[in-house]
C-alpha positions as CSV (number, residue, x, y, z in Angstrom):
1,M,27.2,-45.0,27.0
2,T,23.6,-44.8,27.8
3,S,21.1,-42.9,25.2
4,E,20.5,-40.5,28.1
5,Q,24.1,-39.8,28.2
6,V,24.3,-39.3,24.7
7,N,21.4,-37.0,24.4
8,L,23.0,-34.9,27.6
9,V,26.2,-34.8,25.5
10,Q,24.4,-33.5,22.4
11,Q,22.1,-31.0,24.2
12,S,25.1,-29.6,26.0
13,F,27.0,-29.4,22.9
14,A,24.5,-27.6,21.3
15,K,24.6,-24.9,23.8
16,V,28.4,-24.4,23.3
17,A,28.1,-24.3,19.3
18,P,27.1,-20.7,19.4
19,I,30.5,-19.7,21.2
20,S,32.6,-21.9,19.6
21,E,35.5,-19.7,18.6
22,Q,35.5,-18.7,22.1
23,A,35.3,-22.2,23.3
24,A,38.3,-23.0,21.3
25,V,40.3,-20.4,22.3
26,M,39.6,-21.4,25.8
27,F,40.4,-25.3,25.2
28,Y,43.9,-24.6,23.7
29,D,44.7,-21.7,26.2
30,R,43.8,-24.3,28.9
31,L,45.8,-27.1,27.4
32,F,49.0,-25.0,26.6
33,E,48.5,-23.8,30.2
34,V,48.5,-27.6,31.6
35,A,50.6,-28.9,29.2
36,P,53.0,-26.5,27.6
37,Q,55.2,-29.1,26.1
38,V,52.4,-29.9,23.7
39,K,52.2,-26.4,22.0
40,A,55.2,-27.4,20.0
41,M,52.7,-29.7,17.7
42,F,50.6,-26.8,16.9
43,P,51.0,-24.2,14.4
44,A,51.8,-20.5,15.3
45,D,48.5,-19.5,13.8
46,M,45.8,-21.3,15.6
47,S,42.6,-20.0,13.7
48,E,42.5,-23.1,11.2
49,Q,43.2,-25.7,14.2
50,R,40.6,-23.8,16.3
51,K,38.1,-24.4,13.3
52,K,39.3,-28.0,12.9
53,L,38.6,-28.9,16.4
54,M,35.1,-27.6,16.9
55,A,34.1,-29.1,13.2
56,T,35.6,-32.5,14.7
57,L,33.6,-32.2,18.0
58,A,30.7,-31.4,16.2
59,V,31.0,-34.5,13.9
60,V,31.6,-36.8,17.0
61,V,29.0,-35.6,19.0
62,N,26.4,-35.7,16.3
63,G,27.1,-39.3,15.4
64,L,27.4,-40.6,19.1
65,G,24.0,-42.2,18.5
66,D,25.5,-44.2,16.0
67,L,29.2,-44.9,17.1
68,G,30.1,-47.3,14.6
69,A,29.8,-44.6,11.9
70,V,32.2,-42.1,13.7
71,L,34.8,-45.2,14.7
72,P,36.8,-44.9,11.2
73,A,37.1,-41.3,11.3
74,A,38.2,-41.6,14.7
75,S,40.8,-44.1,13.7
76,A,42.2,-42.1,11.1
77,L,42.3,-39.1,13.1
78,A,44.4,-41.0,16.0
79,K,47.0,-42.2,13.5
80,R,47.5,-38.7,12.1
81,H,48.0,-37.4,15.6
82,V,50.7,-40.0,15.9
83,S,52.9,-38.3,13.1
84,Y,52.3,-35.0,15.0
85,G,54.0,-36.4,18.1
86,A,51.0,-37.2,20.0
87,K,51.4,-39.7,22.7
88,A,48.8,-42.0,24.8
89,E,49.6,-39.9,27.8
90,H,48.2,-36.9,26.0
91,Y,44.9,-38.1,25.7
92,P,44.0,-37.4,29.4
93,V,45.6,-34.0,29.3
94,V,43.3,-33.1,26.6
95,G,40.5,-34.6,28.2
96,G,40.9,-32.6,31.3
97,A,41.2,-29.4,29.1
98,L,38.0,-30.4,27.2
99,L,36.0,-30.9,30.2
100,W,37.2,-27.7,31.8
101,T,36.2,-25.8,28.7
102,L,32.6,-27.4,28.6
103,E,32.4,-26.6,32.5
104,K,33.5,-22.7,31.9
105,G,31.5,-22.5,28.5
106,L,28.0,-24.1,30.1
107,G,28.2,-22.6,33.5
108,A,25.0,-23.7,35.4
109,A,24.3,-26.1,32.7
110,W,27.3,-28.1,33.4
111,T,25.7,-30.4,36.1
112,S,27.0,-33.8,37.4
113,D,25.1,-35.8,35.0
114,V,26.3,-33.5,32.0
115,A,30.0,-34.1,33.4
116,D,29.5,-37.9,33.4
117,A,28.3,-37.9,30.3
118,W,31.0,-36.1,28.6
119,T,33.7,-38.1,30.5
120,A,32.0,-41.3,29.4
121,A,32.1,-39.8,25.8
122,Y,35.4,-38.8,26.0
123,T,36.8,-42.0,27.7
124,T,35.2,-44.0,25.2
125,L,36.4,-42.4,22.1
126,S,40.0,-41.8,23.6
127,G,40.2,-45.4,24.8
128,Y,39.5,-46.4,20.9
129,M,41.8,-43.8,19.5
130,I,44.6,-44.8,21.9
131,S,44.1,-48.5,21.0
132,E,44.0,-47.8,17.0
133,A,47.2,-45.3,17.2
134,Y,49.5,-47.1,19.8
135,G,47.9,-50.9,19.5
136,S,47.2,-51.4,23.4
137,P,43.5,-51.1,24.5
138,Q,44.0,-48.4,27.2
139,A,41.2,-46.1,28.6
140,A,42.2,-42.5,29.1
141,E,41.1,-42.0,32.7
């Protein structure tokens, strides 16, 4: 990721943060719409899960300028996800739901440059997480 992409991700996330609760609802609604089979991996009451999602995104987004500081937590998260039943093929689906949510949440501020920056960030992190969790360096496209 370039420093400009890091800035775009951080600036756009700052615009989503005020609607984080709504964004989390949108994300999970979209995820369960496109991949209903993953719903069984989540609790019936999603309120804590939605908070965890937004808190984790905030940590990652704020740490993009020093990716090495974020990677240990990303590795631990990836390994935990395996125990929940997550598979490598879920990562692109999650990424699609995330990008869709950001596009809807940002509206006119969702430009092609912002989309490219978020895609680069997600591809970088998810590829790392997949390799940490499953031992094979795959990129989530």
